[in-house]
C-alpha positions in Angstrom: 0.1 0.0 0.0 1.4 3.6 -0.8 2.1 5.9 1.9 0.6 9.1 2.2 3.8 10.8 1.2 3.9 8.9 -1.9 0.4 10.0 -3.2 -0.1 12.6 -5.5 -0.3 15.8 -3.7 -2.9 18.4 -3.2 -0.8 20.8 -1.4 -1.7 24.4 -1.7 -5.2 23.5 -3.0 -8.5 24.3 -1.6 -11.6 21.8 -1.7 -15.0 22.2 -0.8 -17.0 19.1 -0.1 -20.9 19.3 0.4 -22.4 17.0 2.9 -18.9 17.1 4.1 -19.6 16.8 8.1 -20.5 13.1 8.1 -20.3 9.6 6.2 -18.7 9.5 2.8 -18.2 13.2 2.4 -16.2 13.4 5.7 -14.2 10.4 4.5 -13.5 12.2 1.2 -12.5 15.4 3.0 -10.1 13.3 5.1 -8.4 11.8 2.1 -8.1 15.2 0.4 -6.7 16.6 3.6 -4.2 13.5 3.9 -2.6 14.9 0.5 -2.4 18.4 1.7 -5.4 20.4 0.7 -7.3 22.9 2.5 -10.8 21.7 3.2 -14.1 23.6 3.4 -17.0 21.3 4.5 -20.8 22.5 4.0 -23.8 21.1 5.4 -27.3 22.1 6.6 -26.5 21.0 10.0 -24.2 22.9 12.2 -23.9 19.9 14.7 -22.5 17.7 11.8 -20.1 20.3 10.7 -18.8 21.0 14.2 -17.9 17.1 14.6 -16.5 16.9 11.2 -14.2 19.8 11.7 -13.2 18.4 15.0 -12.2 15.1 13.2 -10.2 16.8 10.3 -8.5 19.5 12.7 -7.4 16.5 15.0 -5.3 15.2 12.0 -4.0 18.6 11.5 -6.1 19.5 8.3 -6.7 23.2 7.8 -10.6 23.2 7.9 -13.5 25.7 7.7 -17.1 25.1 8.2 -20.1 26.5 6.3 -23.8 26.0 7.0 -25.3 25.9 3.5 -28.5 24.4 1.9 -27.6 23.4 -1.5 -31.3 23.9 -2.6 -30.9 27.6 -2.2 -28.8 29.1 -5.3 -28.0 32.3 -3.6 -26.7 30.4 -0.3 -24.6 28.3 -2.7 -23.1 31.3 -4.4 -22.3 33.1 -1.0 -20.7 29.7 0.1 -18.2 29.6 -2.8 -17.4 33.2 -2.3 -16.7 32.7 1.3 -14.5 29.9 0.6 -12.6 31.9 -1.8 -12.3 34.7 0.6 -11.0 32.6 3.5 -8.7 30.3 1.4 -7.7 32.5 -1.7 -9.3 30.4 -4.2 -11.3 27.1 -4.9 -9.5 24.4 -6.8 -11.8 21.2 -6.1 -15.4 21.0 -5.6 -17.1 17.7 -4.3 -20.8 17.4 -4.8 -21.7 15.0 -2.0 -24.8 16.3 -0.6 -27.8 13.9 -1.3 -31.1 12.8 0.0 -32.2 9.1 -0.4 -34.6 6.4 1.0 -36.6 3.5 -0.5 -40.2 4.0 -1.4 -42.4 2.5 -4.4 -43.1 5.1 -6.9 -46.8 4.7 -6.5 -46.3 5.7 -2.9 -43.9 8.4 -3.3 -45.4 11.8 -2.4 -44.7 14.6 -5.2 -43.1 16.7 -2.5 -40.6 14.1 -1.7 -39.6 13.3 -5.1 -39.2 17.2 -5.7 -37.2 17.4 -2.7 -34.7 14.7 -3.4 -34.4 16.1 -7.2 -33.7 19.8 -5.4 -31.1 18.5 -3.2 -29.3 16.2 -5.7 -29.7 17.6 -9.0 -30.5 21.3 -8.4 -27.9 21.7 -5.7 -25.4 20.0 -7.8 -25.8 22.6 -10.6 -25.9 25.4 -8.3 -22.7 24.4 -6.8 -21.1 23.3 -10.0 -22.1 26.6 -11.7 -20.6 28.8 -8.8 -17.6 27.0 -8.7 -17.2 27.0 -12.4 -17.6 30.6 -12.8 -15.0 31.3 -10.2 -12.6 28.9 -11.6 -13.3 30.1 -15.3 -12.6 33.9 -14.0 -9.4 32.9 -12.0 -8.0 31.1 -15.2 -6.2 28.1 -13.2 -8.8 25.5 -14.1 -10.2 22.9 -11.4 -11.9 19.8 -10.7 -15.5 19.1 -10.0 -16.3 15.7 -8.7 -19.9 14.2 -8.5 -21.2 11.3 -6.3 -23.7 9.5 -8.1 -25.0 6.0 -8.1 -25.4 2.7 -10.5 -29.1 2.8 -10.4 -28.8 6.0 -12.5 -28.5 3.7 -15.5 -29.6 0.5 -14.2 -33.0 1.7 -12.4 -33.8 0.1 -9.1 -36.9 -0.5 -7.3 -37.8 2.1 -4.8 -35.4 4.5 -5.8 -37.2 6.7 -8.6 -36.7 9.9 -6.9 -32.9 9.5 -6.5 -32.2 7.4 -9.6 -33.9 10.3 -11.8 -31.8 13.0 -10.0 -28.4 11.2 -10.2 -29.1 10.2 -14.0 -29.2 14.0 -14.3 -26.2 14.5 -12.4 -24.2 11.7 -14.6 -25.4 13.7 -17.7 -24.4 16.9 -16.0 -21.0 15.6 -15.6 -20.5 14.7 -19.1 -22.0 18.0 -20.6 -19.9 20.2 -18.3 -16.6 18.0 -18.9 -17.0 19.0 -22.7 -18.3 22.6 -21.9 -15.6 23.5 -19.6 -12.7 21.6 -20.8 -11.5 24.7 -22.5 -11.1 26.4 -19.1 -9.0 23.7 -17.9 -11.7 22.4 -15.7 -12.2 18.5 -15.4 -15.7 17.2 -14.2 -15.8 13.7 -13.1 -18.2 11.1 -11.1 -17.9 8.3 -8.7 -20.6 5.8 -8.5 -20.4 3.8 -5.2 -22.2 0.6 -4.7 -23.3 -0.5 -1.1 -20.6 0.7 1.2 -20.3 0.3 5.1 -22.4 3.3 6.4 -25.0 3.3 9.3 -26.9 6.0 7.6 -27.3 3.9 4.3 -27.8 1.0 6.3 -30.8 2.6 8.4 -32.4 3.7 5.1 -31.6 1.2 2.6 -31.0 -2.3 4.3 -32.0 -2.0 7.9 -31.6 -5.3 8.9 -29.1 -8.1 8.9 -31.2 -10.3 6.7 -31.6 -7.6 3.9 -27.8 -6.6 4.3 -26.9 -10.2 3.7 -29.3 -10.3 0.6 -27.6 -7.2 -0.7 -24.3 -8.6 -0.1 -25.0 -12.0 -2.0 -25.8 -9.7 -5.1 -22.3 -8.5 -5.1 -19.8 -10.6 -7.1 -17.0 -9.6 -4.8 -19.3 -10.7 -1.8 -18.7 -7.7 0.4 -19.6 -4.0 0.9 -16.9 -1.3 0.2 -15.4 0.7 3.1 -16.0 4.4 3.0 -12.1 4.9 3.0 -12.0 2.8 -0.3 -14.4 4.9 -2.0 -12.7 8.2 -0.9 -9.2 7.1 -2.0 -10.8 6.5 -5.3 -12.3 10.1 -5.1 -9.2 11.5 -3.9 -7.2 10.2 -6.7 -9.6 11.5 -9.4 -8.9 15.0 -8.3 -5.3 14.8 -8.4 -3.0 15.4 -11.4 -2.6 11.7 -11.4 -5.9 11.7 -13.3 -5.2 15.0 -15.3 -6.4 13.3 -18.5 -9.8 11.9 -16.9 -12.7 14.0 -17.8 -16.5 13.3 -18.2 -15.8 9.8 -16.8 -17.8 7.9 -14.1 -15.8 5.5 -12.0 -18.0 2.6 -10.7 -17.0 1.1 -7.3 -19.6 -1.5 -6.7 -17.6 -4.5 -6.4 -19.3 -5.6 -9.9 -22.8 -5.6 -8.7 -24.2 -3.8 -11.7 -22.8 -5.9 -14.3 -24.8 -8.4 -16.2 -24.9 -11.9 -14.4 -25.6 -13.9 -17.4 -28.0 -17.0 -17.4 -25.9 -18.7 -14.7 -25.8 -16.1 -12.3 -23.0 -15.0 -10.3 -23.4 -17.3 -7.2 -22.3 -20.5 -8.8 -19.1 -20.3 -10.7 -18.9 -21.8 -14.1 -16.2 -24.3 -13.4 -18.3 -25.8 -10.4 -21.2 -26.3 -12.9 -19.0 -27.8 -15.4 -17.5 -30.4 -13.0 -20.9 -31.3 -11.8 -22.2 -32.0 -15.2 -19.0 -33.9 -16.0 -17.7 -31.5 -18.9 
């Protein structure tokens, strides 16, 4: 395993992570800080921000916190301006703020659908536009990383609200990658599969039985760790990935891939031996 000092450096760069006070957002912030980045984390919850900042500062990371609801375009613009004033610029934006829960489409209230789309799709656009404008004006380029999900292209029961929003974010990723490449701005995405997270578990697989059912559907037969996903995110925003833009890195242990007529639970060689072929 590479030591931190051997990894591509982000020293001198500033990263803003929305939804950065807890969970995957905080793990990504830690990974960026370990590479030397200055960190700004944003969330609607001041409590989440306070605990997240304590975690980051304990490791020596230069960290600022910003209460912001990404559904408010004006608040997002002020957020980006505040990060620039404090840190002297913005080099990396991670659009991680999200909302998700399982609900059949026929039972999903219109307001709940609109709320998730507002956070995930509109919030990602507001933050990307605000950051992109400043990156363009400054003329030094930058990186925007969006967190999506594989059901954006596969679909998935109970996720109509989030799937529609994440599909929009994936299209946004590719569109902005082309549109802003001339300004030196890379736009990329990561689509995590199931990973160890109490928040996700409570909402999406709230029992051991359901968690095991999800695990059996993953060819690698395990959940990812938040740190694995965060490390991949960190790599994508470093200069080691300088020629990658418009791409979505899938990290789901092979779960979204076609399983074929034999499925993934019984290896082909085992079936062949049993049949004497």
